[in-house]
C-alpha positions as CSV (number, residue, x, y, z in Angstrom):
1,M,1.4,-17.2,-35.0
2,Y,1.2,-14.0,-36.7
3,R,-2.3,-14.8,-38.0
4,V,-3.7,-15.6,-34.6
5,M,-2.4,-12.5,-33.2
6,S,-4.0,-10.5,-36.2
7,A,-7.0,-12.2,-35.6
8,L,-7.1,-11.7,-31.9
9,L,-6.5,-7.8,-32.4
10,V,-9.4,-7.7,-35.2
11,C,-11.6,-9.3,-32.5
12,L,-10.7,-6.8,-29.7
13,A,-11.1,-3.8,-32.2
14,A,-14.7,-5.0,-33.1
15,V,-15.8,-4.9,-29.5
16,T,-15.9,-2.2,-27.2
17,P,-14.8,-3.4,-23.6
18,A,-17.6,-3.8,-21.2
19,F,-15.3,-2.6,-18.6
20,S,-11.6,-1.3,-18.9
21,Q,-8.8,-3.5,-18.2
22,V,-6.4,-0.8,-17.6
23,K,-8.4,1.5,-15.6
24,T,-9.6,-0.3,-12.2
25,T,-13.2,-0.1,-11.8
26,K,-15.1,1.6,-9.1
27,Q,-16.1,-1.9,-7.5
28,Q,-12.6,-3.0,-7.4
29,I,-11.4,0.3,-5.6
30,M,-14.1,0.0,-3.2
31,F,-13.2,-3.6,-2.6
32,Y,-9.5,-2.7,-1.4
33,T,-10.7,0.4,0.6
34,S,-13.9,-1.0,2.0
35,G,-13.1,0.4,5.4
36,W,-13.4,3.9,4.2
37,K,-16.9,5.4,5.1
38,G,-16.4,8.9,4.0
39,P,-17.0,10.7,0.6
40,R,-15.7,9.3,-2.6
41,F,-14.6,10.4,-6.1
42,Q,-16.5,9.3,-8.8
43,D,-14.0,6.8,-9.7
44,G,-14.4,5.3,-6.2
45,R,-11.3,6.5,-4.5
46,P,-11.6,7.8,-0.9
47,K,-12.1,11.8,-0.7
48,I,-9.7,12.5,2.4
49,P,-10.9,16.1,3.3
50,D,-8.8,19.0,2.2
51,D,-8.1,20.5,5.6
52,L,-6.4,17.1,6.4
53,L,-4.0,17.4,3.6
54,K,-3.0,21.1,4.7
55,R,-2.5,19.7,8.5
56,A,-0.5,16.7,7.2
57,L,2.3,19.2,6.1
58,D,3.2,20.2,9.5
59,V,3.7,16.8,11.0
60,S,6.8,14.6,11.1
61,I,7.2,11.6,9.0
62,E,8.5,9.8,12.2
63,D,5.4,10.4,14.3
64,V,3.1,9.2,11.3
65,W,5.6,6.0,10.7
66,D,5.2,5.2,14.5
67,Y,1.5,5.5,14.4
68,L,1.2,3.1,11.2
69,H,3.8,0.8,12.4
70,E,2.0,0.3,15.7
71,R,-1.1,-0.7,13.7
72,G,0.7,-3.3,11.6
73,Y,1.3,-1.0,8.5
74,K,5.1,-1.6,8.1
75,C,5.7,-1.1,4.4
76,Q,4.5,2.6,3.8
77,F,7.5,4.7,3.7
78,E,10.2,5.2,0.9
79,A,13.5,7.4,0.8
80,G,16.1,8.0,-1.6
81,W,14.3,10.5,-4.1
82,Q,15.5,13.5,-6.2
83,A,12.9,16.2,-6.3
84,L,12.0,19.4,-8.3
85,H,11.8,21.3,-4.8
86,I,13.3,19.0,-2.2
87,A,12.7,21.4,0.7
88,R,9.1,22.1,-0.1
89,P,6.6,19.7,1.4
90,F,3.5,18.5,-0.4
91,A,0.5,16.3,0.6
92,G,-2.5,14.8,-1.6
93,R,-4.7,11.8,-2.3
94,A,-3.0,9.2,-4.3
95,L,-4.0,8.5,-8.2
96,T,-1.7,5.5,-8.8
97,S,-0.5,3.9,-11.8
98,Q,1.8,1.1,-13.0
99,Y,4.1,0.8,-16.0
100,M,5.9,-2.2,-17.4
101,P,8.6,-2.9,-20.0
102,M,7.2,-2.7,-23.5
103,R,5.7,-5.9,-25.0
104,P,4.1,-5.7,-28.5
105,D,1.1,-7.7,-28.2
106,M,0.1,-6.2,-24.8
107,A,0.8,-2.6,-26.3
108,Q,-1.4,-3.2,-29.2
109,A,-4.2,-4.5,-27.1
110,I,-4.1,-1.5,-24.7
111,A,-4.1,0.9,-27.6
112,I,-7.1,-0.7,-29.2
113,E,-8.8,-0.3,-25.6
114,G,-7.7,3.4,-25.4
115,K,-9.1,4.0,-28.8
116,A,-12.4,2.6,-27.8
117,E,-12.3,4.7,-24.6
118,G,-11.6,7.8,-26.6
119,R,-8.3,8.2,-25.1
120,L,-5.5,10.6,-26.6
121,G,-1.8,10.6,-26.8
122,D,0.7,8.2,-25.5
123,T,-0.4,5.8,-22.4
124,N,1.8,8.1,-20.1
125,S,-0.6,11.0,-20.6
126,W,-3.6,8.7,-19.8
127,P,-3.4,9.0,-15.9
128,I,-2.8,12.8,-16.1
129,N,-6.4,13.0,-17.5
130,E,-7.9,11.3,-14.5
131,L,-6.2,13.6,-12.0
132,Q,-8.4,15.8,-9.7
133,P,-7.5,19.0,-7.7
134,G,-5.6,17.8,-4.5
135,D,-4.3,14.6,-5.9
136,V,-0.6,13.3,-6.2
137,Y,0.1,11.1,-9.1
138,V,1.7,8.2,-8.0
139,A,3.7,5.8,-10.8
140,D,5.3,2.6,-10.4
141,G,7.8,2.8,-13.1
142,F,9.9,0.0,-12.2
143,G,12.8,2.2,-11.2
144,K,13.6,3.0,-14.9
145,I,15.5,6.4,-15.5
146,V,17.3,6.1,-18.8
147,E,14.3,6.2,-21.4
148,G,12.2,5.9,-18.2
149,T,11.1,9.4,-18.1
150,L,7.5,9.5,-17.6
151,I,7.0,13.1,-18.1
152,G,8.8,16.1,-19.6
153,S,7.6,19.7,-19.2
154,N,4.4,19.5,-21.3
155,L,3.1,16.6,-19.2
156,G,4.5,18.2,-16.0
157,S,2.5,21.4,-16.8
158,G,-0.6,19.2,-17.1
159,I,-0.1,17.7,-13.9
160,A,0.2,21.0,-12.3
161,A,-3.0,22.0,-14.0
162,H,-5.2,19.2,-12.8
163,T,-3.9,18.9,-9.1
164,R,-1.7,22.0,-8.1
165,A,0.2,19.4,-6.1
166,G,2.8,17.1,-7.8
167,F,4.1,13.4,-8.3
168,I,5.8,10.6,-6.9
169,F,7.5,8.6,-9.7
170,D,9.7,5.3,-9.3
171,A,11.1,6.3,-12.5
172,G,12.6,9.3,-14.2
173,I,11.8,12.8,-15.6
174,R,13.1,14.8,-18.4
175,D,13.0,18.7,-18.8
176,Q,14.0,19.0,-15.0
177,E,14.9,22.6,-15.6
178,E,11.8,23.5,-17.0
179,N,9.5,21.5,-14.6
180,R,11.0,23.4,-11.8
181,K,9.7,26.7,-13.3
182,I,6.1,25.4,-13.5
183,P,4.0,27.1,-10.6
184,D,2.0,24.6,-8.4
185,L,4.4,21.5,-9.3
186,N,6.5,19.6,-7.2
187,G,7.5,16.2,-7.7
188,F,9.8,13.3,-6.2
189,Y,11.5,10.8,-8.6
190,R,14.4,8.5,-8.9
191,G,16.5,10.6,-11.4
192,Y,16.8,12.9,-14.2
193,D,17.7,12.1,-17.7
194,P,17.5,13.8,-21.3
195,S,16.3,10.8,-23.0
196,A,12.7,10.4,-24.1
197,W,10.1,7.9,-22.5
198,A,10.7,4.6,-24.6
199,D,9.9,0.8,-24.2
200,M,7.4,1.1,-21.5
201,I,3.8,0.7,-21.4
202,L,0.9,1.8,-19.0
203,T,-0.6,-1.4,-17.6
204,S,-3.1,0.2,-14.9
205,I,-4.8,3.2,-13.6
206,N,-5.8,3.1,-9.8
207,S,-4.7,-0.4,-9.0
208,P,-2.5,-1.2,-5.7
209,V,1.2,-0.4,-6.7
210,R,4.6,-0.9,-5.1
211,I,6.9,2.1,-4.8
212,G,10.1,0.8,-3.5
213,R,9.3,-1.1,-0.4
214,A,6.0,0.8,0.1
215,I,2.5,-0.3,-0.8
216,V,0.1,2.4,-2.1
217,L,-3.8,2.1,-2.6
218,P,-5.7,4.8,-4.6
219,G,-6.8,7.3,-2.1
220,D,-4.2,7.0,0.3
221,L,-2.7,10.3,1.9
222,V,0.5,10.9,0.2
223,L,3.0,12.9,2.5
224,A,6.2,14.1,0.8
225,K,9.0,15.6,2.9
226,T,12.6,16.4,2.5
227,D,13.5,13.2,3.7
228,G,11.2,10.8,2.0
229,V,7.6,10.0,1.3
230,I,5.0,8.1,3.5
231,F,1.7,6.7,2.2
232,I,-0.9,6.7,4.8
233,P,-3.9,4.5,4.2
234,A,-7.2,6.7,3.9
235,I,-9.0,4.7,6.7
236,L,-6.2,5.8,9.1
237,A,-5.4,9.3,7.7
238,E,-7.3,11.4,10.2
239,D,-6.2,9.6,13.2
240,A,-2.7,9.3,12.1
241,I,-2.4,12.9,11.5
242,S,-4.1,13.8,14.9
243,S,-1.8,11.4,16.8
244,A,1.4,12.9,15.1
245,E,0.1,16.4,15.9
246,F,-0.3,15.5,19.5
247,T,3.2,13.9,19.7
248,N,4.5,17.3,18.2
249,L,2.7,19.1,20.6
250,Q,4.3,17.0,23.6
251,D,7.6,17.4,21.9
252,A,7.4,21.3,22.0
253,F,6.3,21.1,25.7
254,N,8.9,18.8,26.5
255,F,11.7,20.8,24.6
256,Q,10.6,23.7,26.7
257,L,11.1,21.8,29.8
258,N,14.5,20.6,28.9
259,R,15.5,24.2,27.8
260,A,14.5,25.5,31.4
261,G,16.2,22.5,33.1
262,E,12.8,21.2,34.5
263,N,12.8,17.8,33.2
264,G,15.6,16.2,35.3
265,A,16.9,13.3,33.5
266,E,13.7,12.5,31.7
267,F,14.7,14.3,28.5
268,E,12.4,12.2,26.2
269,G,9.5,12.1,28.5
270,G,8.6,11.1,31.9
271,W,4.9,11.5,31.2
272,T,3.2,11.2,34.5
273,A,-0.4,12.2,35.3
274,R,1.1,15.5,36.9
275,K,3.0,16.4,33.6
276,Y,0.2,16.0,31.6
277,D,-1.8,18.4,33.7
278,A,0.9,20.8,33.1
279,F,0.8,20.1,29.5
280,A,-3.0,20.9,29.2
281,K,-2.5,24.2,31.1
282,W,0.4,25.1,28.5
283,I,-2.0,24.2,25.5
284,D,-4.6,26.4,27.2
285,A,-2.1,29.3,27.5
286,H,-0.9,28.7,23.8
287,P,-4.1,27.9,21.7
288,E,-2.4,29.1,18.7
289,K,-0.4,25.8,18.6
290,L,-3.4,23.4,18.0
291,K,-4.0,22.5,14.4
292,M,-6.6,20.0,15.3
293,P,-10.0,21.1,17.0
294,K,-9.7,21.5,20.7
295,A,-12.3,18.9,21.4
296,E,-10.0,16.2,19.6
297,F,-7.2,17.2,21.6
298,D,-9.1,16.8,24.8
299,T,-10.1,13.4,23.9
300,L,-6.5,12.4,23.0
301,L,-5.4,13.9,26.3
302,A,-7.9,12.1,28.4
303,K,-6.9,9.0,26.8
304,K,-3.3,9.4,27.6
305,Q,-4.1,10.4,31.1
306,H,-6.3,7.2,31.5
307,E,-3.4,5.3,30.3
308,K,-1.0,6.6,33.0
309,A,-3.8,6.1,35.6
310,D,-3.9,2.6,34.9
């Protein structure tokens, strides 16, 4: 058996892979995200606009969750995190990776592939080198915390330098205190432990991954807030954020009516055509409340008014 394995590894070492086994190909990413019609990164991931990442920070997870759930996306949220800065929200485009428990023959094959591709360091550093500004590094580390610490402070500083955003790890981290001091870095993870990363192996970069009860594709819009993380499919990101912004504006108007005692018993809404007209006038009087373009707001308002008319 040893001779068979040795012969296999010699063959692997002698041939540079025609395509990577660890890094998902551009064609595979485009297959999974074929509905995306906008720009893409060189690796094939959808390139959600920077302004949408900024707008996402001001919406609630519930409003985005409602939008996605209504369209059949029922496995996009996960809670139960620790964080470097739990009260500081962040958003970005997902670059995914998957880790599995160590298996020597698999690890040897992956190491040979990495050498052929000119990769440096342990495999937990490989995804970091792929990160682009505005990315969020999303890693499935099968929930391992003790010796599942995917980064310490050196790799944390590498993430910050590449993305100026953060990471979501279904795994642990070490050097928590030092990582908290790194500028432009936030991260959600399952737990802290002082142990070093051990007995784990990177098996994929930019493949679909599972994070708790959520599924994540490369290029998804990742929104991390105090109470959890939601992964928004790129094809729905703009509409999901616009819908959540519209709902937020409706709530702000409705809260004002409740405070003034002008809502009667309709504390949660009672959205009639007349109320939508009053809402439109309120927005005209407070244009600073709009995050989306006014034309986009008008389109959403007209749709709501039409639904009430029907």
